[in-house]
N, C-alpha and C positions, 0 to 999 in steps of 0.2 A: 858025731857026724854033722850035727847042725852047725857047730862051731867052725868046722873045716869048710863047709860050703860058704858060710859068711866070709871067711878069710879068703877063700879063693875068689869069691866075688869082688872083694876089695882089691885083691891083687890085679884082677882083670882091669878094673876101673883105673888103677894106677898105671898099668902098662899102656892103656889107651891114651891117658893124659900125657904120659911121657912121650909117646910117639907124636902127639899133636904139637907139644912144645918144641920137641926136637926138629919136627918138620918146619916149624916157623923159623927157628934159628938157622937151620941149615939152608933153607930155601931163599933167605933174604939176599944172598949174593948173586943168585941166579934170576931174580925177578926183574922184569922189564919196567923202566921208569915211565910213568904216565905223564902227559903234558899237564901243566898247571891249569886249573879251571879258570874261566873268565871272571875277573873281579866284579864287573857290572856291565850293564847293557847301555849303550849310548846311541844317540841319533847323529848322523853325519850329514854334511852338505858338500856339494861340489861347487867351488867358487865359479862365478860367472863373470865374464868380461862385459860390462855394460856402462852406459852413461847414466849417472845419478845426479839428481838435482837436490840441493839442500834448501828447504823451504821454511819460511816463518809464517805462522797463521796469526792474523790480527783481525780485529773487528772494529767497526765504526759506523758512521752515518754519512749519507750523501749531503753535500752542501754546494752552493754555487761557488764557482771559482772566484768570481769577482761580484760582490754584492753592490747593488745600486739602491740607495734609499731615496725615495721620492718624498721631499718635505715641502711644506708650504713656506714661501717667503714673506707671507703676510699673516701673522698670528692674530687669533681672535676673530676670524671670519667663519661664517657658517657654510658647511658643505651644501650646495644647492643641487648638484647633479654628478652622478658617477658615469663615466663613459668607458670603463674598462673593468675587467674582472680577473680574479686569480686564474691562471692557466692560459691567459691570452698572451700571444706574441705581439709586441709593440715595436714600433720604430722610434728612432730618436726624434724628439719634438712632437710626438703624438699626444693629443689632449687626453688626460686620464680622468680629471675631475674639473668641475667649475664651481667656484665659490661665489657667494652672494656678495657682490661688489657694487651694489647700487649707489652707495655713498661715494665711491670713487668715480662713478660715472657723472654724478652731479658736480662733484668738485672739479672734475676734468673740464666740463662744459663751462663753468665759471671762469677757470683759469685760461681757457682758450679765448674767451671773450676779452679778458684782461690783456692777454698777450697781443691780440690783434689791435687793441686800442693803443697800447704803448708802441707797437711797431709803426702805427700810422704817425704818431708823434715824432718818433725817431726819424722816419723817412722825411718828414717836412723839415725837421731841424737840420738834417744833413744838407737839404737843398738850400736853406737859408744861410747856413754857416758858409757855404761856398760863395754866396754873394755878400758875405760879411754883414748880413742883416741881423744876426744873433751872435751872441758871444760864443767863444769856444767852450766856456764852462757850461753854458746852457745846453749845447749840443752833447757834451759828455753826460750830463744828467739824464737826458732823454735816452741816450745810448744805454746807460747803466740800467735804467728802469725797464727797458725792453729786454735786456739780457736776463735780468732776474725773472721777469714774467715768463719768458720762454723756458728758463730752467724749471720753474715751478710747474709749468704746463707739461713739460717732458717727463717730469717725475710723476705727475698725476697719471699721465697716459701710460707709463711703465707699470704703475700700480694696477691700472685696469687690465693690462696684459697679464699681469701676475695672478689675476683671479682665475685664469685658465692654468691648472696645474698640468705640466707636460712631462713626458719621459726624458730624462737627461741622456739615456743611451738606449740602444736597441736591445731587446732581450725578452725573456719570458717572465711574466709576473707570477711569483710563487706565493705571495702573501698579500692580501688586501686588508688593511687596518681601518680604513675609513668607512664611515656610514653617513647616509644623508641626514643632515641636521647636526652632525658633530661640529665642534668649534676647533679650528686649527691651532696647533701648537708648534712653534718653530723648532722644537727638539723632537717631535714625534713624526715618524714616517707614515704617510698615507698609504703607500704602496712599497713593496720590496721586490726588486727584479734581479734575476740571474742574467747577468750581462751576456748577450749573444746566445743565451740558453744553454751555456756550458756548465755542466754539473760534474763534480769530482767527489771522490771518497776521502773522508778525513778520518784517520784511524789513530788510536792511541797506542804507542809502542813502548814497552818498558825500556828504561834507560840502559839496561844491560845489553839489549838487542839492537838499540839505535845505532851504536858504533859500528855494527856490521852492515848497515844499510848505505846505499849510494843512490843518488838521483839517476834515473834511467833503468834501474833494475825492474825486470818484468814481473807481472803479477796476473794471477787468474782470480777474478772477482765474481762473487755471487751477490746479487742484489735482491733483496726481498721483493717478491712479486714478479721477478723475471724467471722464465722457464729455463733459459740456458746461461752458463756463466759467460762473463765478458772478459776481454783482454784489457790490460792497462799497464801502467808503469809508474814508478815513483817520480813525481814532479818536484816536490819540495819537502825538505826535512827542516822543520821549524827548530831553530837553535835555542830552544828553551825547554827545561825540564820542570814540570809542575811540582811544586813542593809538597803537595798533598798526595798525588797519585804516583810520583816518581816516574812519570812517563812524558814522552814528547809527542807532539802532533806531527803526523806524516801525511802528506796530501798525495793522493794517487790519481793520475790522469786516466780517464776512461776513453777507450777508442770510439765508443759510440754512446754518447750521453743524452742524445735527443729523446725527449719525452720522459726523462727520469724525474721523479719528484724529489724535492729537497727534504731531508730528514728521514729517508728510508734507511733501514738496517742493511749493512753490508759486511761480508766477510771476504778477506783477501788472503791468498796464498802467494807470498813473495818469494821469488827465486833468488836466494842470497848467493849461491854458488852452484857451479855445475862442473863435473869432471868425469873422465872415463878411465876405467881400470878394472882390476879384479876385485869383485865385491863379495863381502861376507856379512852374515848377520851381526849386529852389534853384540848380541849375547855370546858369540863365539870368541870375542876379543878378551884376552886375559892380561893381567899385569902383576909383576912382582918386582923385587929389587933390581933385577937385571933388565927390566923393561917390558915392552908390550910383545905378546906372542899369541899363537893359537896352538891347540893340540891337533897333531896330525896322526892319523891311524894308518899304519902300513898294511900291506896285504896279509900279514900274519896276525893282525889284530893288536899289534903293540903300539902303545902311545908314545909319540915323540914330540918334543918341544920345538916349535917352528917360530923363530923371531920374525916379526912383521913391522912395517913402518906405515902407519895410516897417513894418507895425504888429504883425505876428506872424510868427515863423519856427519851423519845425520842421526835422528833419533832411532832409526831402525837399521841403518846400513853403514858399513865402513868400506871405503875404497883404500886398498893398500898398494904400496909401490911394487912389491915383490911379485914376480910371475908365479902364482901358485895354482894355476889351472890344472885340473886333473887330480889334485890332492883331495883326500877324504878328511874333512875338518869336522871336529866335534862341534855340533851346533850350539850346545849349551852345556858347558863343563861344570861350572861352579867349583866348589872346593873339594870335590870328591875324586877328581881324576889326578893321577900322578904320573910322572914320566916312567916309561917302561912297563906301565900297567898292561895286563892282557885284558882287552874288553871285547864284548860281543856287540856287533853292529845291529841295531834294531831293524827287523825286517829282512835280515840276510839269510835266515833259516839255519844259522849255526847253533 
């Protein structure tokens, strides 16, 4: 009896198993196909039509557009008095410093006396030669002596005038190098002036970027110490690349440079190009052997390859030629998305 019960139990188990297996085999043809699960979740963007500017960021320092160096034409004289200071606006011809020229004053007085003496002799000789009371050669000697004395006096008087150091041009003094008691040197500037007070920004631009720049391109400029940015434009691109830095100097004209200090730090955003069209993030742009494209997701969540033609690119944005407004574009695909993949759109609730 015990053996039969066990056998009957085993038979029951086998019947149940057979029914289950048979059910699986027989029911396969009648099962409803389920849709494939989404391969991954992606974020999408909708292209926007807008105007985008391609900008280049550069840094540099302010400098005077035209430097005026004020030097003494009389080396070796001591500075007796200063009549201008850094920061002053001066006019052309204004006295900036006075040198100790007492020796020139004494020499000038002596030469003046000599000139007056020889002039008197020359005037008498001219009267006498007209009456033929003196020879023509005697008259020429007196005339020559007078002309030499006059030239020497004029030169001495010019030296006296040069003891007053004047501004060669109008502008703002941005550096005073002279001090009372200093001896003048013909090669050293006593003052340095920004002509007409005009200051500009001098920036160093890598040679790979310089080729994209043109005079007249607009720029937004931040100067250290200024609360608000300034507007400007490229005035000059120096046609020289520094062998050490591999950069060129680019000068930016400032719309309002009054009161700016020379040597202040400045940062400029130069507008290299500007265009309008359908924009996408640069991260959405893909490339393979067939060219550039983006991944578009249709209403069923299926990925499709959409070729595009960029007409302008910045570090963050791409403007394309094609009218792709309204399309759902994968914002950042990377190597994981493939054509005809079924994806889930982040935040869609699917």
